[in-house]
ZAMARGU-4260 file (C-alpha; in steps of 0.2 Angstrom, whole numbers, plus 5000, padded with zeros to 4 digits):
<rodrens>
0) 4705/4976/4657 | 4722/4975/4648 | 4732/4987/4659 | 4745/4981/4672 | 4742/4983/4690
5) 4757/4979/4701 | 4747/4973/4716 | 4744/4957/4726 | 4727/4951/4720 | 4721/4947/4738
10) 4724/4966/4742 | 4714/4971/4727 | 4700/4960/4734 | 4701/4969/4751 | 4701/4986/4742
15) 4684/4981/4734 | 4677/4976/4751 | 4682/4992/4758 | 4674/5002/4744 | 4658/4993/4746
20) 4658/4996/4764 | 4663/5014/4765 | 4657/5020/4748 | 4669/5035/4748 | 4667/5050/4738
25) 4686/5051/4734 | 4699/5038/4732 | 4717/5044/4732 | 4732/5034/4724 | 4750/5040/4725
30) 4761/5031/4712 | 4751/5028/4696 | 4764/5018/4686 | 4754/5010/4672 | 4737/5016/4678
35) 4730/4998/4681 | 4725/5001/4699 | 4717/5018/4695 | 4706/5010/4681 | 4702/4995/4693
40) 4696/5007/4707 | 4686/5018/4694 | 4677/5003/4688 | 4672/4998/4705 | 4666/5016/4707
45) 4655/5013/4692 | 4648/4998/4700 | 4644/5007/4716 | 4637/5022/4707 | 4648/5035/4716
50) 4666/5040/4719 | 4681/5048/4710 | 4699/5043/4708 | 4714/5055/4710 | 4730/5047/4705
55) 4747/5056/4708 | 4763/5052/4699 | 4779/5062/4695 | 4778/5056/4677 | 4765/5059/4664
60) 4764/5043/4654 | 4751/5037/4642 | 4738/5029/4653 | 4720/5023/4652 | 4707/5036/4652
65) 4690/5036/4662 | 4678/5049/4667 | 4681/5046/4686 | 4700/5047/4685 | 4710/5063/4687
70) 4729/5061/4684 | 4739/5073/4694 | 4758/5076/4689 | 4770/5080/4703 | 4777/5074/4720
75) 4763/5067/4731 | 4771/5078/4745 | 4770/5094/4735 | 4759/5107/4744 | 4751/5111/4727
80) 4747/5092/4724 | 4740/5090/4741 | 4729/5106/4739 | 4722/5099/4723 | 4718/5083/4731
85) 4709/5092/4746 | 4699/5103/4733 | 4692/5087/4726 | 4686/5080/4742 | 4667/5081/4744
90) 4661/5089/4760 | 4656/5076/4773 | 4660/5062/4761 | 4673/5048/4765 | 4690/5045/4758
95) 4701/5031/4755 | 4720/5034/4752 | 4732/5022/4745 | 4751/5026/4747 | 4762/5018/4734
100) 4775/5030/4727 | 4792/5033/4734 | 4795/5020/4748 | 4808/5029/4757 | 4804/5031/4776
105) 4805/5050/4776 | 4794/5051/4760 | 4781/5039/4766 | 4780/5048/4783 | 4777/5065/4775
110) 4763/5057/4764 | 4755/5050/4780 | 4756/5067/4788 | 4748/5076/4773 | 4735/5064/4768
115) 4731/5059/4786 | 4725/5076/4790 | 4712/5075/4776 | 4703/5060/4783 | 4688/5059/4795
120) 4683/5046/4807 | 4680/5029/4798 | 4691/5033/4783 | 4706/5022/4778 | 4724/5026/4775
125) 4733/5011/4767 | 4752/5011/4766 | 4758/4998/4753 | 4774/4987/4753 | 4776/4988/4771
130) 4784/4970/4769 | 4800/4978/4763 | 4816/4979/4774 | 4814/4962/4781 | 4796/4962/4785
135) 4798/4949/4778 | 4806/4953/4760 | 4821/4964/4755 | 4830/4964/4771 | 4844/4976/4765
140) 4831/4988/4758 | 4833/5001/4772 | 4820/5010/4782 | 4804/5011/4772 | 4785/5010/4773
145) 4785/4999/4789 | 4796/5011/4799 | 4786/5026/4793 | 4770/5018/4799 | 4778/5014/4816
150) 4783/5032/4818 | 4766/5039/4812 | 4756/5029/4824 | 4767/5035/4839 | 4762/5053/4834
155) 4744/5049/4829 | 4734/5039/4841 | 4718/5043/4831 | 4724/5030/4818 | 4724/5011/4822
160) 4729/4996/4812 | 4715/4985/4805 | 4722/4968/4805 | 4705/4962/4798 | 4711/4967/4781
165) 4724/4954/4782 | 4712/4940/4783 | 4718/4931/4768 | 4735/4928/4776 | 4745/4935/4761
170) 4747/4954/4758 | 4760/4966/4752 | 4754/4978/4766 | 4756/4969/4783 | 4752/4982/4796
175) 4748/4995/4783 | 4729/4996/4784 | 4726/5011/4795 | 4709/5017/4800 | 4705/5034/4808
180) 4695/5032/4823 | 4686/5045/4834 | 4697/5050/4849 | 4689/5054/4866 | 4694/5071/4873
185) 4710/5070/4883 | 4705/5070/4902 | 4712/5086/4911 | 4729/5082/4919 | 4730/5064/4913
190) 4743/5067/4900 | 4735/5053/4890 | 4723/5052/4875 | 4709/5038/4877 | 4709/5028/4861
195) 4696/5015/4856 | 4701/4997/4858 | 4709/4989/4843 | 4709/4970/4846 | 4721/4968/4831
200) 4735/4980/4836 | 4752/4972/4837 | 4756/4982/4853 | 4740/4976/4862 | 4745/4970/4879
205) 4731/4956/4879 | 4743/4942/4873 | 4729/4929/4875 | 4718/4938/4863 | 4732/4940/4850
210) 4735/4921/4852 | 4717/4917/4850 | 4715/4928/4835 | 4730/4919/4827 | 4723/4902/4831
215) 4706/4906/4823 | 4714/4913/4808 | 4724/4897/4806 | 4708/4886/4808 | 4700/4896/4795
220) 4715/4894/4784 | 4715/4875/4785 | 4702/4872/4771 | 4711/4885/4760 | 4727/4876/4762
225) 4719/4859/4758 | 4712/4867/4742 | 4729/4874/4738 | 4737/4857/4740 | 4725/4850/4728
230) 4727/4864/4716 | 4746/4864/4716 | 4749/4848/4705 | 4737/4855/4692 | 4745/4872/4693
235) 4762/4864/4690 | 4756/4853/4676 | 4748/4869/4668 | 4765/4878/4670 | 4774/4863/4661
240) 4761/4864/4647 | 4763/4882/4646 | 4782/4880/4645 | 4780/4867/4631 | 4768/4878/4622
245) 4781/4892/4623 | 4794/4881/4616 | 4783/4875/4602 | 4779/4893/4598 | 4798/4897/4598
250) 4801/4882/4586 | 4786/4888/4575 | 4793/4905/4574 | 4810/4898/4570 | 4802/4887/4556
255) 4793/4902/4549 | 4809/4912/4549 | 4818/4898/4540 | 4804/4897/4527 | 4805/4916/4524
260) 4824/4914/4522 | 4822/4900/4510 | 4809/4910/4500 | 4821/4925/4499 | 4835/4913/4493
265) 4823/4906/4480 | 4819/4923/4474 | 4837/4927/4472 | 4841/4911/4463 | 4826/4914/4451
270) 4833/4931/4447 | 4850/4924/4444 | 4843/4910/4433 | 4833/4923/4422 | 4850/4933/4420
275) 4859/4917/4415 | 4845/4912/4403 | 4845/4929/4394 | 4864/4928/4393 | 4863/4910/4385
280) 4850/4916/4372 | 4861/4930/4367 | 4876/4918/4365 | 4865/4907/4354 | 4861/4922/4343
285) 4879/4927/4342 | 4884/4909/4338 | 4871/4908/4324 | 4878/4925/4316 | 4896/4918/4317
290) 4890/4901/4309 | 4883/4911/4294 | 4899/4921/4293 | 4909/4904/4293 | 4898/4897/4279
295) 4900/4912/4268 | 4919/4911/4271 | 4919/4893/4266 | 4909/4896/4250 | 4921/4911/4246
300) 4936/4899/4249 | 4928/4886/4238 | 4925/4898/4223 | 4943/4905/4225 | 4950/4887/4224
305) 4940/4883/4209 | 4946/4899/4200 | 4964/4894/4205 | 4962/4877/4197 | 4955/4884/4181
310) 4969/4897/4180 | 4982/4883/4182 | 4974/4872/4169 | 4974/4887/4157 | 4992/4891/4160
315) 4997/4873/4157 | 4988/4873/4140 | 4997/4890/4135 | 5014/4882/4139 | 5009/4866/4129
320) 5004/4877/4115 | 5019/4887/4115 | 5030/4872/4114 | 5020/4865/4100 | 5021/4881/4090
325) 5040/4882/4093 | 5042/4864/4086 | 5031/4869/4071 | 5042/4885/4068 | 5027/4897/4069
330) 5033/4915/4071 | 5029/4927/4085 | 5015/4935/4077 | 5007/4919/4072 | 5010/4913/4090
335) 5002/4928/4098 | 4987/4926/4087 | 4987/4908/4092 | 4988/4912/4111 | 4974/4925/4108
340) 4964/4911/4100 | 4967/4899/4114 | 4963/4912/4127 | 4947/4916/4118 | 4943/4898/4117
345) 4946/4895/4135 | 4933/4908/4141 | 4916/4902/4145
</rodrens>
């Protein structure tokens, strides 16, 4: 269903068996968390065609919605919350209560008192995580659900443990499946209350019966243990394959990231190459301009050199003419006329 449910799967199996057998009108859950258990219970009610779910939590988080679920925000021991739950109870219909909120002993005991009073004969009151505080896990947890159940049963003989709900040998709620039974009227002056016999109670004086029940459970568990022994290697291999797949996925993600980085570098280099190409083209254009300027300069220098050579040749001719005139004894006037003639003759 896609919503986390922090439960032992075998306990969830037992819950559906109880719902099928009891067909309660109201199921109460304290401690909603993600809402997976509430949704699971609501779907079971859909299959049964009856029942509603009241789920209580101190936090209002985004949770799955279902027509049979009502989420209540507040402490499970708040009188207002308890009253709202009581108002949802159908007259004469059964109830199933699952306690999984604050696990401190005093809080669980208060829950037991509040919700136990709403139940009728045959209803179940399930206290979850009674395995805490060394029963057998988390030995340093401190008094919790287990201790609350022990104190509650001392006060309320109308509730007894149903060890049959622990038939799968693995549960998070050992000794926490409580059923309300009919209690016979107390005989006058007896000072005791007659309680129906519970063959699975831990304090039952019939030791032989307890031993017989334990041996029968062990016998029934042998095929299951053999099946588990056969499944374990396959499970270990599957876990190894899962680890390998996770590593391959990690390598693939790293390769994709490397390719992305390479693509980004390629884009940056392409942009830089375009800038360099544009700058090179601009340099070529400027080089062509300077080349044309240089050629014009060379042509100008050549023309100037040619003019200088012609001027020098003309000056040499003038000097030679002056010398010749001097030797011939020609006067200044005649010489000037001769220079003018030479100059005129030298023009193109």
